[in-house]
C-alpha positions in Angstrom: 0.0 0.0 0.0 1.4 3.4 -1.0 1.2 6.2 1.5 2.4 9.8 0.8 3.9 11.7 3.7 4.1 15.4 3.8 7.2 17.4 4.8 5.3 18.5 7.9 4.6 14.9 8.9 8.2 13.9 8.2 9.5 16.8 10.4 7.0 15.9 13.1 8.3 12.3 13.1 11.9 13.3 13.1 11.5 15.6 16.1 11.3 12.5 18.3 14.6 11.2 17.1 18.1 12.0 18.3 19.3 14.8 15.9 22.9 13.6 16.0 22.1 10.1 14.6 22.9 9.3 11.0 19.9 9.1 8.7 19.3 6.4 6.1 16.5 5.2 3.8 15.3 1.6 4.4 14.7 0.3 0.9 12.9 -2.8 -0.4 11.6 -5.4 2.1 12.6 -8.2 -0.4 16.2 -7.0 -0.5 16.5 -4.9 2.7 19.2 -2.3 2.3 20.1 0.9 4.0 20.9 3.9 1.7 22.5 7.2 2.7 20.4 10.3 2.2 21.9 13.0 0.0 20.6 16.3 -1.3 17.1 17.5 -0.8 15.4 19.2 -3.8 12.1 21.2 -3.6 10.0 21.6 -6.7 7.3 24.4 -6.4 4.0 24.7 -8.3 1.0 22.6 -8.9 2.9 19.3 -8.9 5.4 20.4 -6.3 7.2 18.0 -4.0 10.3 17.6 -1.9 12.8 14.9 -3.1 15.4 13.3 -0.9 18.3 12.0 -3.1 20.0 8.7 -2.5 23.7 9.1 -1.8 25.1 5.6 -1.8 24.4 2.2 -0.2 25.4 1.6 3.4 24.6 -2.2 3.5 22.0 -4.7 4.7 19.5 -3.5 7.2 20.0 -4.8 10.7 17.6 -7.6 11.8 16.1 -5.3 14.5 15.3 -2.6 11.9 13.6 -5.2 9.6 11.6 -6.5 12.5 10.3 -3.0 13.5 9.4 -2.3 9.9 7.5 -5.7 9.8 9.8 -6.9 7.0 10.7 -10.6 7.1 14.3 -11.2 8.1 16.4 -12.4 5.2 
C-alpha cells in the first residue's frame, strides 16, 4: 500500500529522534538495504514536491530494523 507523507509529517516524526544520529533510507523489504540520504530538492508549483536523493548504499539493514518495519528477516 502506497502512502504519501508530507514534509510537515516527516519533520514531526523526526522531532522524536536524536538529531545527531545518521539518517538512512530503508529500501525494499525483499532485499532490505540501508541507503544514505543525499541532497534535498524542492519543486514548487502545482505538482510540487520535496525529493530526498539517495547518496550511496550503506549495506544490509540490521535484523532489528527489519523486525520493527514488519519486513521478514532475510
